[in-house]
C-alpha positions as CSV (number, residue, x, y, z in Angstrom):
1,X,-0.2,0.0,0.1
2,X,1.3,3.6,-0.7
3,X,1.4,6.1,1.9
4,X,3.4,9.0,2.8
5,X,5.3,9.1,5.9
6,X,6.1,11.8,8.5
7,X,9.8,11.8,9.2
8,X,13.0,14.0,9.8
9,X,15.1,15.7,7.0
10,X,18.5,14.3,7.4
11,X,22.0,15.1,6.1
12,X,20.5,18.8,4.9
13,X,23.1,20.5,2.2
14,X,23.5,22.8,-0.7
15,X,22.8,21.7,-3.9
16,X,25.6,22.2,-6.0
17,X,23.9,23.4,-8.7
18,X,21.1,25.5,-7.6
19,X,20.9,28.7,-5.5
20,X,17.3,28.3,-4.7
21,X,17.1,24.6,-3.4
22,X,19.1,22.2,-1.2
23,X,19.4,18.5,-0.8
24,X,18.7,16.4,2.1
25,X,17.9,12.9,3.0
26,X,14.6,10.6,3.5
27,X,14.6,7.2,4.3
28,X,18.2,7.3,2.5
29,X,16.7,8.8,-0.6
30,X,17.9,12.2,-1.8
31,X,15.3,15.1,-2.2
32,X,15.5,18.4,-3.3
33,X,14.1,20.8,-0.6
34,X,13.5,24.1,0.0
35,X,16.5,27.2,1.2
36,X,14.7,26.9,4.7
37,X,14.8,23.5,5.4
38,X,17.1,22.5,8.2
39,X,18.6,19.3,9.5
40,X,15.9,17.2,11.4
41,X,12.9,19.2,10.5
42,X,9.7,17.1,10.5
43,X,7.9,16.8,7.4
44,X,5.8,14.8,5.5
45,X,8.0,12.7,2.7
46,X,5.7,11.6,-0.4
47,X,8.0,8.7,-2.0
48,X,8.1,8.1,-5.7
49,X,5.2,6.2,-7.5
50,X,2.6,7.9,-5.4
51,X,-0.2,10.3,-6.8
52,X,-1.2,13.2,-4.8
53,X,-5.3,13.7,-4.6
54,X,-7.0,16.5,-6.0
55,X,-7.7,18.3,-3.0
56,X,-4.7,18.3,-1.5
57,X,-3.0,19.9,-4.3
58,X,-5.3,22.5,-4.8
59,X,-5.0,23.2,-0.9
60,X,-1.4,23.5,-1.5
61,X,-1.5,24.9,-4.9
62,X,0.7,22.1,-6.0
63,X,-0.3,21.7,-9.8
64,X,0.8,23.5,-12.8
65,X,-1.2,26.5,-14.0
66,X,-1.1,30.0,-15.6
67,X,-2.0,33.2,-14.1
68,X,-4.8,35.8,-15.5
69,X,-1.9,37.2,-17.6
70,X,-0.9,33.6,-19.1
71,X,2.2,33.3,-17.0
72,X,3.3,30.3,-15.4
73,X,2.0,29.9,-11.7
74,X,1.3,27.2,-9.3
75,X,3.3,24.4,-8.6
76,X,5.1,21.6,-10.4
77,X,2.8,18.6,-10.6
78,X,1.1,17.4,-13.7
79,X,-2.9,18.6,-13.1
80,X,-4.3,15.4,-14.1
81,X,-1.8,13.0,-13.1
82,X,-0.7,14.5,-9.9
83,X,2.2,11.8,-9.8
84,X,5.5,11.9,-7.7
85,X,8.5,10.5,-9.6
86,X,12.1,10.2,-9.5
87,X,13.9,13.1,-11.7
88,X,16.9,15.0,-11.7
89,X,16.9,18.3,-10.8
90,X,20.1,20.7,-11.8
91,X,22.0,17.1,-12.3
92,X,21.1,16.0,-8.8
93,X,18.9,13.0,-7.6
94,X,15.4,13.8,-6.6
95,X,13.6,10.7,-5.3
96,X,10.3,11.7,-4.0
97,X,8.8,15.0,-2.6
98,X,8.7,16.8,1.2
99,X,5.8,18.8,2.3
100,X,5.6,20.7,5.8
101,X,3.0,19.2,8.0
102,X,0.9,22.8,7.9
103,X,-0.1,21.5,4.6
104,X,-2.6,19.2,6.1
105,X,-3.9,21.8,8.3
106,X,-7.0,22.3,6.1
107,X,-8.3,18.6,7.3
108,X,-8.6,19.7,10.6
109,X,-6.1,17.4,12.2
110,X,-4.1,18.4,15.2
111,X,-0.8,18.5,13.8
112,X,0.8,18.0,17.2
113,X,-0.5,14.4,16.7
114,X,1.3,13.8,13.3
115,X,4.7,12.4,15.0
116,X,7.6,11.0,13.3
117,X,6.4,7.3,11.9
118,X,2.8,8.3,11.3
119,X,1.7,7.0,7.9
120,X,-0.1,9.5,5.6
121,X,-3.1,8.4,3.4
122,X,-6.3,9.5,4.5
123,X,-6.5,12.3,7.1
124,X,-9.7,13.0,8.8
125,X,-11.9,11.4,6.1
126,X,-9.7,13.5,3.3
127,X,-7.9,11.6,0.9
128,X,-4.1,12.6,0.7
129,X,-2.4,10.2,-1.8
130,X,-2.6,6.9,-3.1
131,X,-0.4,4.6,-5.4
132,X,-0.1,6.1,-9.3
133,X,-2.0,3.7,-11.6
134,X,-1.5,5.6,-15.1
135,X,-4.8,5.7,-17.5
136,X,-4.8,4.2,-20.7
137,X,-3.5,6.6,-23.5
138,X,-5.2,5.1,-26.1
139,X,-8.5,3.1,-26.8
140,X,-7.0,0.0,-27.6
141,X,-5.3,-1.9,-24.6
142,X,-3.0,-5.0,-24.4
143,X,-6.1,-6.9,-24.1
144,X,-8.0,-5.6,-27.2
145,X,-10.8,-5.0,-24.8
146,X,-11.1,-8.8,-23.8
147,X,-10.3,-9.9,-20.3
148,X,-10.2,-12.9,-18.4
149,X,-13.9,-15.0,-18.4
150,X,-16.0,-14.5,-15.1
151,X,-17.6,-17.3,-13.4
152,X,-20.9,-17.3,-12.8
153,X,-20.7,-19.3,-9.3
154,X,-18.9,-18.1,-6.9
155,X,-17.6,-21.2,-5.4
156,X,-13.6,-21.0,-5.3
157,X,-11.5,-22.9,-8.0
158,X,-9.1,-23.6,-5.4
159,X,-9.7,-22.4,-1.9
160,X,-6.1,-22.9,-0.7
161,X,-4.4,-21.2,-3.4
162,X,-3.1,-18.6,-1.8
163,X,-1.7,-15.2,-3.2
164,X,1.9,-14.1,-2.9
165,X,2.4,-11.9,0.0
166,X,3.0,-8.3,-0.7
167,X,6.7,-7.3,-0.8
168,X,7.1,-4.0,1.2
169,X,10.1,-1.5,0.5
170,X,13.1,-2.0,2.4
171,X,13.7,1.7,3.3
172,X,10.3,2.0,5.5
173,X,10.8,-1.6,7.2
174,X,14.4,-1.1,8.6
175,X,13.1,-2.0,12.1
176,X,12.0,-5.6,11.0
177,X,16.0,-6.6,10.9
178,X,17.8,-7.9,14.2
179,X,21.4,-8.4,14.8
180,X,21.8,-12.2,14.0
181,X,19.2,-12.2,11.3
182,X,20.2,-14.7,8.6
183,X,19.8,-12.8,5.2
184,X,19.8,-13.4,1.6
185,X,19.6,-11.0,-1.2
186,X,18.2,-11.9,-4.5
187,X,17.6,-10.3,-8.0
188,X,14.6,-8.2,-8.4
189,X,13.4,-9.2,-11.9
190,X,11.1,-6.8,-13.9
191,X,8.1,-9.0,-15.5
192,X,4.7,-10.6,-14.5
193,X,4.2,-12.5,-11.5
194,X,2.6,-16.0,-11.8
195,X,1.6,-18.8,-9.4
196,X,1.1,-22.3,-9.8
197,X,0.1,-24.9,-7.4
198,X,-1.1,-28.6,-7.0
199,X,-4.2,-28.1,-4.6
200,X,-7.8,-29.2,-4.3
201,X,-9.6,-27.4,-7.2
202,X,-13.3,-27.7,-8.2
203,X,-14.1,-30.8,-10.3
204,X,-18.1,-30.5,-10.4
205,X,-20.9,-30.4,-8.7
206,X,-22.8,-33.1,-7.0
207,X,-26.5,-32.6,-7.6
208,X,-29.3,-34.7,-5.3
209,X,-32.8,-35.0,-6.5
210,X,-33.8,-32.0,-4.6
211,X,-31.0,-29.8,-6.6
212,X,-32.3,-31.2,-9.6
213,X,-35.9,-30.3,-9.0
214,X,-34.9,-26.9,-7.9
215,X,-32.6,-26.5,-10.3
216,X,-29.5,-25.8,-8.0
217,X,-26.1,-26.4,-9.2
218,X,-25.5,-28.6,-6.0
219,X,-22.3,-29.2,-3.8
220,X,-18.9,-28.2,-5.3
221,X,-16.6,-31.1,-5.4
222,X,-13.0,-30.8,-4.8
223,X,-10.2,-33.0,-5.9
224,X,-6.2,-32.8,-6.3
225,X,-5.4,-31.0,-9.4
226,X,-3.4,-28.2,-11.2
227,X,-4.1,-24.8,-10.7
228,X,-2.0,-21.7,-12.1
229,X,-3.0,-17.7,-11.7
230,X,-1.5,-14.1,-12.1
231,X,-0.7,-12.4,-8.8
232,X,-4.5,-11.9,-7.9
233,X,-6.4,-13.7,-10.5
234,X,-6.8,-17.9,-11.1
235,X,-6.9,-18.8,-14.7
236,X,-9.2,-21.0,-15.5
237,X,-8.4,-20.7,-19.2
238,X,-5.8,-18.9,-21.2
239,X,-7.7,-16.7,-23.3
240,X,-7.8,-12.9,-23.4
241,X,-6.5,-11.2,-20.3
242,X,-4.3,-8.1,-20.0
243,X,-1.9,-8.8,-23.3
244,X,-5.0,-10.2,-25.3
245,X,-3.6,-14.1,-24.8
246,X,-2.1,-15.7,-22.0
247,X,-0.5,-18.7,-24.1
248,X,2.7,-17.6,-22.7
249,X,1.5,-18.1,-19.2
250,X,-0.2,-21.6,-20.2
251,X,3.4,-22.8,-21.6
252,X,5.1,-22.1,-18.3
253,X,2.2,-23.5,-15.9
254,X,2.5,-26.8,-18.1
255,X,6.2,-26.8,-17.2
256,X,5.1,-28.0,-13.4
257,X,2.7,-30.8,-14.9
258,X,3.1,-34.0,-12.5
259,X,6.0,-32.5,-10.9
260,X,4.7,-30.7,-7.8
261,X,3.5,-32.7,-4.7
262,X,0.1,-32.6,-3.4
263,X,0.0,-29.2,-1.5
264,X,2.8,-27.4,-3.1
265,X,2.6,-24.0,-4.8
266,X,5.3,-22.2,-6.7
267,X,5.6,-18.4,-7.1
268,X,7.7,-17.0,-10.3
269,X,8.5,-14.1,-12.4
270,X,7.8,-14.6,-16.1
271,X,10.0,-12.3,-18.2
272,X,10.8,-11.3,-21.7
273,X,8.1,-11.3,-23.9
274,X,4.6,-12.8,-25.1
275,X,4.2,-15.4,-27.9
276,X,3.0,-12.7,-30.3
277,X,6.5,-10.9,-29.8
278,X,5.4,-8.3,-27.2
279,X,7.6,-7.3,-24.2
280,X,5.8,-8.8,-21.0
281,X,7.2,-5.4,-19.3
282,X,6.8,-1.9,-21.2
283,X,10.1,-0.6,-22.8
284,X,11.5,3.2,-22.1
285,X,13.3,5.4,-24.2
286,X,16.8,6.1,-22.4
287,X,17.0,9.6,-23.9
288,X,14.8,11.0,-21.6
289,X,16.8,10.3,-18.6
290,X,19.4,12.9,-20.0
291,X,22.1,10.6,-19.0
292,X,25.1,10.3,-21.5
293,X,26.8,7.9,-19.8
294,X,23.7,5.6,-18.9
295,X,22.8,5.4,-22.9
296,X,26.4,4.9,-23.6
297,X,26.3,1.7,-21.2
298,X,22.7,0.5,-22.0
299,X,21.8,1.9,-25.4
300,X,19.0,4.4,-26.4
301,X,16.0,2.0,-25.3
302,X,15.6,-0.1,-22.3
303,X,13.8,-3.6,-23.0
304,X,13.5,-5.8,-20.1
305,X,14.5,-9.1,-22.1
306,X,16.6,-11.0,-19.5
307,X,18.1,-12.6,-22.8
308,X,14.9,-13.7,-24.4
309,X,13.8,-13.0,-28.0
310,X,10.5,-11.7,-29.1
311,X,10.7,-14.4,-32.0
312,X,11.7,-18.0,-31.9
313,X,14.3,-19.2,-34.2
314,X,13.2,-22.5,-35.6
315,X,17.0,-23.2,-35.9
316,X,17.9,-22.1,-32.3
317,X,16.8,-22.7,-28.7
318,X,15.9,-18.8,-28.2
319,X,13.1,-18.4,-25.7
320,X,10.4,-15.8,-25.9
321,X,9.8,-15.8,-22.3
322,X,11.4,-17.4,-19.2
323,X,10.4,-17.8,-15.5
324,X,12.7,-17.7,-12.3
325,X,11.0,-18.9,-9.0
326,X,11.5,-17.1,-6.0
327,X,9.2,-19.0,-3.5
328,X,7.8,-21.9,-2.6
329,X,5.2,-23.7,-0.1
330,X,3.6,-26.5,1.1
331,X,-0.2,-26.2,2.1
332,X,-2.0,-28.9,3.8
333,X,-6.0,-29.8,3.6
334,X,-6.7,-27.5,6.3
335,X,-4.9,-24.6,4.9
336,X,-2.0,-24.4,6.8
337,X,1.0,-23.3,5.3
338,X,4.7,-24.0,5.6
339,X,7.3,-21.9,4.0
340,X,9.8,-23.6,2.0
341,X,13.5,-22.4,3.0
342,X,15.1,-21.0,0.0
343,X,17.7,-23.7,-0.2
344,X,15.0,-26.0,-0.2
345,X,13.0,-24.1,-3.1
346,X,16.1,-24.3,-5.0
347,X,16.5,-28.1,-4.3
348,X,13.1,-28.7,-5.6
349,X,13.7,-26.4,-8.6
350,X,16.5,-28.2,-9.6
351,X,14.6,-31.6,-9.6
352,X,12.0,-30.1,-11.7
353,X,14.0,-28.1,-14.3
354,X,13.4,-24.8,-13.6
355,X,15.1,-21.6,-13.0
356,X,15.4,-19.5,-9.3
357,X,16.0,-16.1,-9.0
358,X,20.2,-15.1,-8.8
359,X,21.3,-15.0,-5.3
360,X,23.5,-11.9,-5.2
361,X,24.6,-12.3,-1.2
362,X,23.4,-14.4,1.9
363,X,24.8,-13.8,5.1
364,X,24.2,-12.9,9.1
365,X,23.7,-9.4,10.4
366,X,26.6,-9.2,12.9
367,X,26.1,-8.5,16.8
368,X,27.5,-5.3,16.5
369,X,26.9,-3.9,13.0
370,X,28.2,-0.6,14.2
371,X,31.2,0.9,11.9
372,X,34.6,3.0,13.1
373,X,33.1,5.8,10.7
374,X,29.2,5.4,12.5
375,X,29.0,3.3,15.5
376,X,25.5,4.1,15.5
377,X,24.4,2.0,12.6
378,X,21.7,-0.7,13.9
379,X,21.2,-4.0,12.1
380,X,18.5,-2.4,9.4
381,X,20.9,0.3,8.2
382,X,23.5,-2.1,7.8
383,X,21.6,-4.7,5.7
384,X,20.6,-1.7,3.7
385,X,24.2,-0.6,3.3
386,X,24.9,-4.1,2.0
387,X,21.9,-4.7,-0.8
388,X,23.1,-1.3,-1.9
389,X,26.3,-2.7,-3.0
390,X,24.0,-5.0,-5.5
391,X,21.0,-3.3,-6.3
392,X,22.2,-1.0,-9.1
393,X,24.4,-1.9,-12.4
394,X,23.8,-4.2,-15.6
395,X,21.3,-6.8,-15.1
396,X,23.2,-10.0,-14.6
397,X,20.9,-12.6,-16.7
398,X,20.5,-10.6,-20.1
399,X,23.2,-7.7,-19.5
400,X,21.3,-5.5,-21.8
401,X,19.7,-3.3,-19.2
402,X,19.7,-1.9,-16.0
403,X,18.5,-4.2,-13.2
404,X,15.3,-3.3,-11.3
405,X,16.8,-4.0,-7.8
406,X,17.2,-6.4,-5.1
407,X,15.0,-8.5,-2.7
408,X,16.2,-8.9,0.9
409,X,14.6,-11.6,2.8
410,X,15.0,-12.7,6.1
411,X,15.5,-16.5,6.5
412,X,15.0,-17.2,10.4
413,X,11.4,-16.5,10.2
414,X,8.7,-18.8,10.2
415,X,6.6,-16.8,7.5
416,X,7.7,-15.1,4.2
417,X,9.5,-11.7,5.1
418,X,11.2,-9.9,2.5
419,X,11.5,-6.2,1.2
420,X,12.5,-4.8,-2.1
421,X,14.9,-1.9,-2.6
422,X,14.9,-0.5,-6.2
423,X,17.8,1.3,-7.7
424,X,17.2,5.5,-8.8
425,X,17.8,4.8,-12.4
426,X,15.3,2.3,-12.4
427,X,12.8,4.6,-10.8
428,X,13.4,6.9,-13.2
429,X,12.4,4.7,-16.1
430,X,9.7,3.2,-14.6
431,X,8.4,6.7,-14.1
432,X,9.1,7.4,-18.0
433,X,6.9,4.1,-18.9
434,X,4.2,5.3,-16.9
435,X,4.1,8.4,-18.6
436,X,4.0,6.9,-22.0
437,X,2.0,3.8,-21.0
438,X,-0.8,2.5,-23.5
439,X,-2.2,0.8,-20.8
440,X,-1.7,0.8,-16.8
441,X,0.5,-1.9,-15.3
442,X,-1.9,-5.2,-14.8
443,X,-0.6,-6.3,-11.5
444,X,-0.7,-2.8,-10.1
445,X,-4.3,-2.2,-11.3
446,X,-5.9,-5.4,-9.5
447,X,-3.5,-4.6,-6.4
448,X,-5.5,-1.0,-6.2
449,X,-8.7,-2.8,-7.4
450,X,-8.3,-5.2,-4.4
451,X,-7.4,-2.7,-1.8
């Protein structure tokens, strides 16, 4: 869930290329702030990828407008999108925006109650911010107007087929880490989520004589079988959907036929291209970054291919899409879920002949994580520093585009505990993609719809 955070400004310093701005840090992210900003000022920090409400923007004059003489006035946000994105201002990173607590005074809230750590989404019944989901820029979308079929009955296809747990942002959850925690850092891959399980699935209905007389469907019958789906939706067929056809999903789902044990569910990322050659994730023009070194390293366009090809050649084994497993569980008939350790997950995937997400680091948070340079560093800050050794740079799989970031997972927890950390260049690209997207990201749209 997206939200703003009440926090302190840290490391307030001059902007090297601007006289009317300063730089500061919020949750380790660099933001551009006003000249009046001081160390430890309490502010509201809105991270990248959010959208501020119409009312909040109007009350604080945040959107671009023109005065009575036609001159630029107001703020800097797009009037329709009002989205927060990662940008560079005068050559310096600005990853999110900050606002004073007084910007919420119109809601009637007692500002003294907005202490550091408070999450800001709705205040006194006033919407403040939400996750930014771009609207379609064209009448046609990936699905060509066709969606997955909706069933008339509400009986669940697979009642024990659990959705993947949400992965929160690392920077806002550093307190989750403790000294002595065993941690694994894996590559975060930019694709579409899929899950497949061998679970009790709907096989049909048992109809009594009374059911037949009253024309009722009867009692649902469940038996062990295969089931597959996206992050939120169970797929009963592979027609329609966000991409027009889910044929590429069907191919990967079948890779687990006869291989999963009863109760196993596997969660994985599908990357590359659909069977029609369409990129699974939207491409971006690198020119819009205005970074010559980035273009020199990655070219003029980012295509999240991960070594896959848009068209399969008859003469070679090129893949249009590929999968990388990042989680497995075992669920019994009572719905009790046991989390597989990453090592056992990799063992099972090796048995099944499927890939797992690349491991970049594995270790234990020390009992005394502080350093000579900064003895006050805690466990969360220590692991964040480790993660930032791996979260940027070329993607290690295809090597043709920047990586998205990393996922930091705590291994010594009974339940799935993992946190994502994206790099700045990817955040900028993500903002560019959303500015020009023909259709919203399917998983993000479902995420908001389900809230």
